[in-house]
Each structure stands twice: as structure tokens, then as C-alpha cells.
C-alpha atoms as one frame of an Amber mdcrd trajectory, in Angstrom:
protein
 -40.143-226.813 133.638 -43.474-228.586 134.004 -43.000-228.638 137.818 -42.212
-224.925 137.873 -45.233-224.023 135.794 -47.463-226.042 138.160 -46.147-224.053
 141.088 -46.779-220.861 139.149 -50.379-221.857 138.492 -50.888-223.257 142.015
 -49.927-220.070 143.742 -51.304-217.534 141.197 -48.317-215.386 141.936 -47.437
-211.752 141.261 -44.060-210.917 139.792 -41.761-208.963 142.094 -38.220-207.796
 141.366 -35.500-208.096 143.968 -33.076-205.358 144.838 -29.318-205.344 145.224
 -27.427-203.853 148.175 -23.801-203.216 148.973 -23.825-205.941 151.698 -24.322
-209.049 149.559 -25.604-212.151 151.429 -24.822-215.739 150.480 -27.452-216.312
 147.791 -26.403-219.860 146.974 -27.371-221.148 143.547 -30.932-219.826 143.724
 -30.100-216.156 144.039 -32.402-215.804 147.049 -31.453-215.834 150.748 -34.204
-216.171 153.381 -33.619-216.023 157.108 -35.461-218.303 159.533 -38.834-216.875
 160.595 -39.341-215.249 163.951 -42.601-215.300 165.895 -43.945-211.872 166.692
 -46.949-213.036 168.704 -48.344-216.482 169.551 -51.830-217.132 170.916 -54.058
-220.186 171.189 -54.989-220.197 167.496 -53.006-217.416 165.787 -49.314-216.663
 165.285 -47.706-213.695 163.520 -44.490-214.490 161.660 -41.770-212.343 160.127
 -38.726-213.153 158.013 -36.153-211.180 156.017 -35.481-211.962 152.371 -32.673
-210.803 150.053 -32.905-211.305 146.286 -30.068-211.015 143.808 -30.766-208.325
 141.216 -30.998-210.772 138.249 -33.509-213.114 139.909 -37.278-212.992 139.652
 -39.654-214.762 142.036 -43.355-215.335 141.796 -44.488-215.466 145.416 -43.318
-215.563 148.996 -44.883-216.657 152.254 -44.813-219.266 154.964 -45.592-223.017
 154.877 -46.360-224.949 158.034 -47.362-228.354 159.426 -47.464-230.303 162.699
 -44.449-232.314 161.517 -40.918-231.254 160.634 -40.043-230.267 157.069 -43.187
-228.476 155.834 -43.384-227.642 152.117 -45.695-225.560 149.936 -47.841-228.683
 149.550 -48.721-228.457 153.224 -50.611-225.464 154.571 -49.345-222.117 153.230
 -50.011-218.445 153.637 -48.705-215.892 151.115 -47.091-212.584 152.054 -45.689
-209.658 150.078 -42.153-208.362 150.459 -41.944-204.941 152.050 -38.522-203.386
 152.585 -36.836-206.800 152.566 -39.237-208.439 155.004 -42.256-210.731 154.754
 -44.835-210.757 157.513 -48.084-212.689 157.849 -50.344-214.401 160.361 -51.350
-218.056 160.541 -54.911-218.405 161.808 -57.216-221.271 162.750 -54.444-223.199
 164.496 -55.144-225.954 166.995 -54.697-224.999 170.621 -51.772-226.340 172.638
 -50.088-227.733 169.502 -46.530-227.615 168.152 -46.122-226.408 164.555 -43.110
-226.336 162.238 -42.763-223.450 159.781 -40.463-222.236 156.990 -40.533-219.090
 154.876 -40.457-219.773 151.135 -39.994-218.050 147.793 -40.922-219.501 144.408
 -38.263-218.628 141.830 -39.536-217.846 138.327 -38.434-220.744 136.111 -36.416
-222.033 139.049 -36.926-223.951 142.301 -38.690-223.253 145.579 -36.334-221.751
 148.142 -36.960-222.439 151.829 -35.623-220.763 154.919 -34.291-222.709 157.907
 -37.111-224.239 159.985 -38.395-223.078 163.333 -41.100-224.495 165.596 -43.567
-222.848 167.943 -46.385-224.029 170.185 -49.774-222.425 170.434 -51.045-221.660
 173.910 -53.867-223.515 175.597 -56.127-220.511 175.368 -59.340-220.279 177.319
 -61.258-223.470 177.970 -64.087-222.093 175.889 -61.711-221.601 172.954 -60.408
-225.125 173.351 -63.946-226.511 173.443 -64.929-224.607 170.304 -61.903-225.989
 168.456 -62.333-229.582 169.701 -62.498-232.429 167.186 -63.669-235.837 168.406
 -61.972-239.127 167.460 -63.312-240.390 164.138 -62.117-244.011 163.959 -64.792
-246.678 163.507 -65.751-249.029 166.330 -66.616-251.775 163.853 -63.084-252.362
 162.625 -63.699-255.604 160.733 -62.526-254.055 157.452 -59.059-253.414 158.948
 -58.888-256.308 161.432 -56.203-258.287 159.588 -52.533-258.282 160.518 -51.609
-256.444 157.317 -53.676-253.464 158.523 -52.175-253.317 162.021 -50.836-249.818
 161.389 -54.446-248.616 161.246 -55.725-250.393 164.340 -55.453-247.645 166.956
 -57.444-249.414 169.743 -58.844-252.218 167.584 -58.051-255.804 168.608 -57.441
-254.978 172.284 -58.274-257.496 175.019 -57.323-257.584 178.733 -55.143-254.457
 178.496 -52.553-253.259 180.972 -51.370-249.647 180.749 -48.358-247.875 182.239
 -46.844-244.424 181.763 -43.114-244.435 181.015 -40.284-241.945 181.467 -40.521
-240.875 177.808 -44.050-239.505 178.332 -45.773-242.306 176.439 -48.479-244.569
 177.776 -47.715-248.186 176.868 -50.447-250.795 176.531 -49.965-254.584 176.462
 -52.575-257.320 176.204 -53.770-260.890 175.887 -53.301-262.396 172.420 -57.035
-262.389 171.654 -57.965-260.685 168.367 -60.777-260.701 165.818 -60.169-263.481
 163.306 -57.032-264.472 165.288 -55.075-261.688 163.576 -52.246-262.025 166.119
 -51.734-265.719 165.376 -48.202-266.467 164.192 -46.976-262.945 164.984 -45.690
-263.253 168.527 -47.354-262.545 171.851 -48.315-259.816 174.317 -48.684-257.151
 171.676 -47.886-253.533 172.489 -48.951-250.056 171.440 -48.239-246.592 172.763
 -49.844-243.146 172.944 -49.080-239.655 174.172 -52.730-238.594 174.529 -54.667
-241.851 175.287 -56.636-241.273 172.073 -54.223-242.001 169.213 -52.293-245.262
 169.568 -49.294-246.524 167.606 -49.027-250.310 167.223 -45.588-251.660 168.221
 -46.027-255.412 167.818 -45.133-258.405 169.977 -43.049-258.224 173.150 -42.446
-261.994 173.057 -41.450-264.044 170.014 -43.728-266.726 168.614 -41.847-269.436
 170.543 -42.681-269.671 174.244 -39.728-269.424 176.667 -38.007-272.819 176.970
 -38.200-272.802 180.754 -41.956-273.323 180.681 -41.847-276.734 179.012 -38.836
-277.724 181.114 -40.505-276.760 184.405 -43.800-278.325 183.379 -42.166-281.686
 182.719 -40.093-281.549 185.909 -43.352-281.221 187.825 -45.002-283.960 185.766
 -42.099-286.327 186.462 -42.427-285.692 190.207 -46.146-286.463 189.876 -45.382
-289.747 188.092 -46.663-288.473 184.725 -45.159-288.753 181.272 -43.686-285.572
 179.754 -45.596-283.495 177.238 -43.382-283.111 174.182 -45.444-280.441 172.442
 -47.465-278.473 174.994 -50.357-276.321 173.823 -49.971-272.772 175.104 -52.311
-269.889 175.799 -50.782-266.427 176.251 -52.908-264.437 178.657 -53.259-261.121
 180.451 -49.938-259.453 181.332 -49.357-256.540 183.684 -46.672-253.889 183.069
 -45.349-251.390 185.590 -42.570-248.865 185.918 -40.377-250.027 188.831 -37.931
-247.126 188.902 -36.335-244.715 186.458 -35.244-246.766 183.473 -36.596-250.063
 184.808 -39.874-251.724 183.849 -41.351-255.135 184.625 -43.981-257.196 182.873
 -45.553-260.243 184.507 -47.303-262.486 181.997 -49.459-265.635 182.035 -48.872
-268.725 179.928 -51.431-271.482 180.314 -50.800-275.125 179.368 -54.078-276.330
 177.919 -53.261-280.072 177.740 -54.996-282.525 180.091 -53.022-283.518 183.186
 -53.590-287.291 183.025 -52.554-288.086 179.462 -50.990-284.825 178.366 -53.316
-284.802 175.357 -54.432-281.457 173.916 -57.746-280.190 175.211 -59.264-280.297
 171.730 -59.147-284.105 171.897 -61.438-286.454 173.817 -61.917-285.678 177.528
 -59.557-287.939 179.491 -61.113-287.637 182.947 -58.701-285.024 184.301 -58.347
-281.292 184.702 -56.267-279.114 182.417 -52.598-278.582 183.181 -51.167-275.753
 185.219 -50.530-272.141 184.271 -47.298-270.231 184.780 -46.579-266.583 185.517
 -43.239-265.369 184.188 -41.344-262.083 184.299 -39.759-259.883 181.634 -37.831
-256.642 182.113 -36.738-253.738 179.936 -35.012-250.399 180.347 -36.616-248.968
 177.196 -40.255-249.804 176.433 -40.008-247.842 173.175 -37.634-250.518 171.859
 -40.204-253.216 172.692 -37.279-255.494 173.585 -37.812-257.358 176.843 -35.469
-259.767 178.628 -37.135-262.876 180.033 -36.327-263.591 183.690 -38.135-266.912
 184.027 -40.630-268.487 186.419 -42.282-266.477 189.170 -45.139-268.745 190.270
 -47.356-271.526 188.883 -50.815-272.896 189.611 -50.889-274.706 192.942 -53.097
-277.388 194.501 -53.874-278.594 198.015 -55.035-282.016 196.774 -51.723-283.806
 196.387 -50.053-285.393 193.363 -52.842-287.724 192.205 -56.208-286.068 192.861
 -56.354-284.332 189.485 -59.210-286.469 188.175 -62.410-284.813 186.979 -65.585
-286.876 186.918 -67.080-284.957 184.014 -66.918-281.596 182.322 -69.713-280.543
 184.703 -67.466-281.188 187.723 -66.391-277.776 189.082 -64.340-278.938 192.100
 -61.107-277.698 190.570 -57.792-279.464 191.163 -55.864-276.227 191.505 -56.661
-273.997 194.454 -54.820-270.990 193.019 -54.783-270.451 189.269 -51.594-268.694
 188.116 -53.102-266.245 185.640 -54.105-262.564 185.496 -51.281-260.933 187.463
 -51.433-257.409 188.836 -48.372-255.767 190.384 -48.055-252.997 192.937 -45.326
-251.246 194.887 -46.834-250.169 198.202 -46.365-246.895 200.028 -43.859-248.764
 202.236 -41.850-249.893 199.213 -43.072-253.492 199.331 -43.617-255.290 196.029
 -46.670-257.527 195.643 -48.121-259.719 192.937 -51.924-260.016 193.047 -53.042
-262.923 190.866 -55.494-265.773 190.309 -58.856-266.280 188.685 -61.876-268.561
 188.958 -60.648-271.510 191.082 -60.525-270.556 194.791 -60.002-266.841 194.456
 -57.397-264.085 194.282 -54.032-264.359 196.059 -51.510-261.761 197.269 -47.853
-262.805 196.970 -45.009-260.635 198.285 -42.024-260.215 195.976 -38.356-259.394
 196.399 -37.961-255.796 195.140 -34.473-256.473 193.759 -35.419-259.203 191.288
 -39.224-259.286 191.278 -39.319-262.933 192.379 -41.215-264.397 195.384 -39.771
-263.169 198.664 -40.368-266.538 200.325 -39.365-269.922 198.896 -42.356-271.695
 197.373 -43.465-275.131 198.490 -44.360-277.976 196.172 -47.263-276.864 193.943
 -49.450-279.910 194.744 -49.406-279.718 198.531 -49.999-276.110 199.601 -51.167
-275.422 203.156 -51.568-272.633 205.669 -52.748-269.050 205.503 -50.118-268.181
 202.886 -50.605-271.441 200.952 -46.968-272.533 201.340 -45.702-269.247 199.957
 -48.039-269.071 196.948 -49.966-266.237 198.564 -52.812-265.392 200.897 -56.345
-265.522 199.445 -57.718-261.970 199.651 -60.880-262.280 197.519 -63.146-265.299
 197.183 -66.800-265.619 196.159 -68.174-268.214 198.522 -66.696-271.668 198.995
 -66.861-272.917 195.403 -63.621-273.846 193.636 -64.998-272.522 190.353 -65.817
-268.873 190.825 -66.753-266.350 188.167 -64.207-263.824 189.441 -61.043-262.916
 187.567 -58.765-260.189 186.246 -57.719-258.571 189.549 -56.201-255.100 189.312
 -54.857-253.227 192.308 -53.860-249.596 192.843 -53.212-247.320 195.798 -55.164
-244.091 196.184 -55.565-241.725 199.113 -54.868-244.202 201.914 -56.503-247.308
 200.421 -55.564-250.238 198.241 -58.348-250.670 195.699 -58.907-254.164 194.297
 -60.868-254.190 191.034 -62.420-257.513 189.978 -64.094-258.853 186.847 -67.332
-260.729 187.527 -69.022-263.175 185.168 -68.211-264.555 181.732 -66.867-262.266
 179.050 -69.326-262.804 176.165 -71.947-260.460 177.634 -72.184-260.245 181.406
 -68.597-259.272 182.214 -68.772-256.429 184.740 -66.431-254.677 187.146 -66.599
-254.502 190.941 -64.275-252.846 193.441 -63.384-253.223 197.109 -60.697-251.636
 199.258 -58.446-252.120 202.266 -55.954-250.088 204.267 -53.631-253.116 204.129
 -52.301-254.747 200.958 -53.328-258.249 202.060 -56.777-257.365 203.383 -59.377
-257.339 204.692 -61.052-255.889 201.553 -64.577-254.510 201.867 -67.024-252.886
 199.469 -68.866-249.574 199.901 -71.527-251.283 202.072 -69.054-253.111 204.315
 -69.336-256.528 202.629 -66.033-258.405 202.717 -64.380-259.771 199.597 -64.166
-263.177 201.305 -67.766-264.380 201.339 -70.890-264.884 199.304 -72.110-261.277
 199.223 -72.119-259.320 195.968 -69.548-256.527 195.988 -70.658-252.965 195.180
 -70.328-250.663 193.362 -70.868-252.142 189.910 -68.480-249.885 187.988 -69.109
-251.104 184.438 -71.671-253.450 182.913 -73.270-254.164 179.513 -75.123-251.078
 178.284 -76.669-249.430 175.263 -77.242-245.737 174.607 -79.595-244.746 171.790
 -78.357-244.750 168.195 -75.841-247.520 168.852 -75.370-251.247 169.321 -73.859
-250.551 172.728 -71.200-252.646 174.407 -70.882-255.878 176.371 -67.971-257.710
 178.004 -66.587-254.535 179.614 -64.159-255.643 182.301 -60.737-257.114 183.152
 -59.530-253.589 183.630 -56.322-251.622 183.902 -56.353-248.700 186.345 -53.700
-246.006 185.975 -53.046-242.310 186.471 -51.153-239.645 184.542 -49.066-238.440
 187.471 -51.161-235.288 187.790 -54.102-236.679 189.725 -56.114-237.824 186.704
 -57.154-241.482 186.820 -58.301-243.786 184.037 -60.006-247.116 183.531 -59.126
-249.265 180.502 -60.627-252.545 179.329 -61.924-254.171 176.215 -65.484-253.701
 175.056 -67.182-256.256 172.811 -69.984-255.829 170.331 -73.182-257.764 171.095
 -73.922-260.875 169.054 -75.129-260.638 165.450 -74.456-256.957 164.917 -75.010
-256.104 161.270 -75.739-259.759 160.487 -72.193-260.656 161.545 -72.456-263.902
 163.489 -68.958-263.267 164.891 -69.569-259.677 166.026 -69.150-260.626 169.704
 -65.466-261.204 168.864 -65.025-257.549 167.850 -63.007-256.200 170.777 -62.201
-252.525 170.950 -59.939-251.037 173.610 -61.866-248.666 175.882 -60.411-245.941
 178.065 -62.606-243.993 180.461 -61.988-241.279 183.006 -62.356-242.038 186.693
 -63.526-239.516 189.235 -63.469-240.202 192.960 -66.413-239.517 195.242 -66.020
-237.591 198.465 -66.080-240.857 200.410 -63.312-242.272 198.250 -64.977-244.609
 195.770 -64.147-244.593 192.060 -66.741-243.682 189.458 -66.061-244.744 185.882
 -67.490-242.349 183.308 -70.102-243.768 180.893 -68.504-242.517 177.685 -64.985
-243.281 176.512 -62.184-240.781 176.932 -61.552-238.459 173.998 -59.419-235.659
 175.505 -62.311-233.201 175.620 -61.177-229.894 177.173 -62.384-229.632 180.758
 -64.255-226.370 180.388 -66.383-225.788 183.501 -69.989-226.915 183.110 -72.586
-224.190 183.643 -75.950-224.710 185.287 -77.912-223.755 182.173 -76.184-226.573
 180.261 -77.785-229.153 182.554 -81.295-228.220 181.465 -82.829-230.553 178.891
 -83.049-234.258 178.164 -80.589-236.898 179.315 -80.219-240.560 178.493 -80.121
-242.328 181.858 -78.883-245.845 182.722 -78.988-247.772 185.988 -76.343-250.509
 186.293 -76.935-253.215 188.874 -75.962-256.820 189.587 -78.242-258.108 186.821
 -75.723-258.146 183.974 -76.849-260.931 181.643 -78.174-258.392 179.118 -77.497
-254.812 178.120 -79.032-252.029 180.165 -80.984-249.626 177.962 -81.590-245.966
 178.656 -84.614-243.922 179.623 -85.075-240.166 179.298 -84.764-237.818 182.251
 -85.654-234.160 181.696 -83.971-231.556 183.896 -86.004-228.364 184.162 -83.997
-225.229 184.881 -86.879-223.042 186.080 -88.318-225.457 188.660 -85.105-227.399
 189.302 -87.107-230.579 188.994 -86.692-233.737 186.956 -89.914-233.995 184.975
 -89.775-237.468 183.424 -88.456-240.984 183.910 -87.876-242.972 187.083 -86.772
-239.836 188.972 -89.859-237.842 187.967 -90.571-234.958 190.398 -87.167-235.253
 192.068 -85.507-231.892 192.696 -81.941-231.033 191.805 -79.327-228.450 192.780
 -76.066-227.662 191.060 -72.673-227.104 192.732 -70.534-225.206 190.220 -67.326
-225.573 192.228 -67.614-229.356 192.655 -69.290-229.844 189.252 -71.968-232.033
 190.831 -75.759-232.209 190.846 -77.430-233.300 194.076 -80.833-234.899 193.600
 -83.650-235.647 196.026 -83.537-239.168 194.536 -80.665-239.723 196.957 -77.662
-239.605 194.638 -75.020-237.062 193.665 -74.277-236.840 189.952 -70.639-236.163
 189.072 -70.511-234.206 185.815 -67.784-234.244 183.199 -67.287-233.308 179.568
 -66.697-236.358 177.371 -67.269-237.487 173.780 -70.734-238.407 172.564 -69.559
-241.539 170.756 -73.056-242.345 169.486 -73.542-239.003 167.713 -72.870-238.697
 164.001 -70.550-236.928 163.659 -69.172-237.415 167.148 -68.992-234.332 169.316
 -68.376-233.328 172.898 -71.200-233.640 175.405 -71.781-233.736 179.151 -72.068
-236.993 181.079 -72.625-237.986 184.678 -71.901-240.938 186.926 -73.285-241.620
 190.385 -73.595-244.400 192.979 -76.396-245.314 195.311 -79.051-247.915 196.076
 -76.587-250.686 195.039 -76.536-249.198 191.556 -74.271-247.102 189.414 -76.062
-244.441 187.363 -74.792-243.267 184.019 -76.172-240.336 182.056 -75.461-238.435
 178.847 -76.907-235.102 177.773 -78.967-235.459 174.591 -77.592-233.265 171.801
């Protein structure tokens, strides 16, 4: 009775008497029969609904209407709209709906001193509406970038893109994007909870955490293979190896078949087998292994391990693993078996692109049937030749050093070229992204100025680098990227971003690592531009010339990446079509509405896009630009 009175008060209902007819419906125990609603008209934000209702003559009800939600099973405690009964029907409109969204709805009647009666459920989807309507209804993501309050394992259901490092992203047959990553996390939240953690999303904005793809125990083959190699090198076995679980890559191979290549690094010293947190023993650290897992259903997060693919390999023989000091950078291994990327070429060839730091990045052809090396591998301490005894051809190398600040290769095919993305520098601050391309999978790769990836020249463009817009701490460590598309010509860049040091008096703030996803646009000459602000699914309403007028925050990214780039103000004047402040003062500009670009007399073309202003409070949509020229990448954001 108390429940019924609360409904009566909640709905402030008007008493209506039902009528009896000769054709009696099945009233059930409630005395009221309601048919499923029908949609009379559906638009981008409004739907008109109608339903028929029959009431037994001895039953009173207090109100009728429709309840609705974006999930199945809506009740009167979700959104409701009341409607009166007229000639056995109830009709009403739901307004203020989100565009391009599926809703579930039921008609209801509140029985006086009885229960709530619901009709069968139907669903409907609002239309996309005009781009202007979508833009007016847009709501930006609201999750906090400083996620320290929810960083623990117990809060993993709230993470969204918190605790992401070295991501790989693929789109699966079920329409979800799946993301996997290195084990790194703030406060080591992943520790003891398995490895290569996964999450998924339908919209690249809201992510559901799925947990580990590999159990806490490393595959047994790794220790076995490690000690087989050590025995052949005349070394004692390591009974309890120390493992690092690093940087996987996941790809759809065919319908219902997915592969993940992962890195596991043995961190013990070679000579004694002692852990690397003990005294330096005069040798390099042990080798790394790349293994393979497969699944037919990424939603299950159950992967079958297929074993060894490749391991770190040396050209120095079995005994030249000594290291004179920790300042000796003449690495024992020529190819370091970490950071895999995987591609199926236009010809149907399968390739693993891998390696970091040591002597560069290698390209290894795989057998399509099982994902293993196509050619038998030689002994991993005596590699020779152009293909390094089957371990792969070096396709990117910064000079002749065996300790190069290049890692995290990612490779994709686009419009006739294979694009090789590389992380430069160390990850605390200076981490930045470069790109080069080739018409052949195994090179030669060149940058936008013709510099080859084998050599001492810097590669351009600089796609991402440490930066800071106003009203924010900005981001550092933005690299080791995943590049992927949605199947409809839209491309994306994903990586981690780190907070700078000592943000908010937190001495560990540089370990706050948030997953970043950004849109990519391609220039007319075929080079990728990564947008300055993170992706937030802002409707792509065309940008009008009058919207360009006003102040912009402007950044110039170059090869100096040891500190954050800060912004200056550029003012675009609509009447004179001049830029009236900043480093491009007095430059002229013209707008191309069809291409959504601004051409400046400063020698660059700005590619415009609507994105989220993540620094605004509250966040809102804005306009950004990206451009390349003068060995720089330019980022801009319209000031709100």
C-alpha cells in the first residue's frame, strides 16, 4: 500500500474510469490490457507514440503514459511522459531525445490501490537529423584526466581510458573496437591480475574494461626455450626468470579469426642469471620473446597461446654478452624482440614489424596459415646477411649506434603506401611520433623530405610531441601509437599520454597514463596529420568561414621535444583575411569550404576539424587545425 501511495503522489494523477465492451480482452489479474506502442513519427529528437488500452469496468487507474530509456525494460522510474485516454487510445510525444540513438519504450497505467501495468516493449531509433541539430545536442565526455582517485584495481569498472599504455586497437566483426596494452599502470594496479589487459568500445569514447587476456603465469614455453638457449651458450638455467609483459599488437586476420603478438622480456642478467635489481654482473640483460595468441571471439577475452614466434638475436656469438659498465651502449643483441606490429599486405603477405632501441626495426615475413616465420630461423647468437638469418631485414635505423632511441613501430597501408610510425626518445617527457613511408613492405622508407629511415637524419613530420594548451597541465610522453581505421575511410591515432611531473603536488604524476585517441586526416600529398585534441565523436558539421574569425591557440611542434610546447595567440580577421597577431602576424588567409582548409601566406595549409575542447570547463565542441611545413607540425584550437 505504501508503494502504491508513493506512485500516486509521484505522478499526481487524475482518476479515470474504464469502460466495458462486448469484445472483452485478456485483462489478466490487473484488469487492464495495454497493447505495445506504435511509432507514428520519428525524427532526430522527437517521436510520437500511440497505444490502445482496455480497462475492465470495475478497475480504476490513476494515470497512463509512456516510459522510456536507452536500455531494455524501462519503468516509471526512468523517463516518463503522461497521456490521457481518448476513445481507448493514449498518444503522446517524447521530445529532447538524443540524435541517432536507440530507445526502448513501454506504455503504462497505474492502477488505483494496485500495481503498475506495462505494455510489451518496443524500440525505435532517432534519425541523425541535420548536422546542426546534432551539434546543438552534443555532449562532450566528462571523465576526469587525473584518475588517481579511481586508479586502483577495485575501481577498474570506472577506468574508461585510465591506465592505458602502449595500446593496440582493432575493429572486430561484432562492431566493437578492442584495445590491448602493456601492463603498465598507475600504482601498479594491474600487478597480480594477469597481463595484456583489454577493453572495448563501440564509439571510441566510452570503453568497457574486460580484464587480462593472459593469466598471471607466463606461458611455460618461455622459460623452457630460454634455458635451452642458455644451455647451448654454456650458461646455467634460470629457475625463476623475471618477466616483463610489453606492447602487444592485435589484428583481425579473417572473419572469426584474430591474432595477438605479444612481447615478454626476461630481465635477468645473461652471465649469472641474477635479477636485474641485484648488483650489476658485467653482462647485458637476457633476451626477449615474441609469442602468438589467437581467438575466434574477442568478446570472450579467451585467447589460445600458440608459442614462440621470434626472440632477440645477436651477431656477436655465444660469449660476447659482456658489458663493461652500465654506460656501455654497444648492445649484445642486434635485434630486440619487442614491440611487434602486424600487417597483411595488399598482396596477401603477412609481416611482423618489430624491434626497438638496439640496431633498429626489422621486417619478418610470416606464414599466413599459422602466423609463424615463413623461413626457418638461424641460431639467435650468430645472425648474418641482409635478412639476419631469417630474423628479418632492418628497415629503420637511426645511425650506426646499437642503442637507438627509436621504438614502438606501427605499420599500416593507405592509398598505395606502407606507413611506418615510430616513437622517438624516452617516454617520461620527450616521447614523440615520426612517420615514413614506402611502396614496398620492406623498404626503402623515406620521410616527407626524402630522408631515408636508414641513416642519421631526423624523420619528418613530427606527428605528436609534448604540448600544453592554456588552462591545463598539458601532456607528455605521447607516442608508441596504434593506427587504425573504422572501415569507412576514417583513420585514428591512439597512444598513451602522461601528465608532466609534479602535477598538483603529486610527485608520481608522470605515471598517470591516460589512453588518447585522435583523428587522422591525410594531406593531398598523402601524409597523415594527427589532430591536436582527442577524439570525442563531435558531429562533423561543416565549418563556415565566419567561424574561423577570432583568436586561436597555436602550437608549433618540432624536433626539440625535451619540454612541452606552449601556445601563442593567432587572431584571424574576417574582414581583411589577415592574421593580426603572433608569429604569423600579417599573413593572409583564404578558406576552402569544400576541402575544409585554410591556406595561409605563411606557407602552410591548415586542415580544420570539429573536436572537443578538452581544456574548457565544462568541455564543449570547438574547431581545431593541424598542418605541416618548415619541418614542423602546427596545431591550433579556436578560443571559446
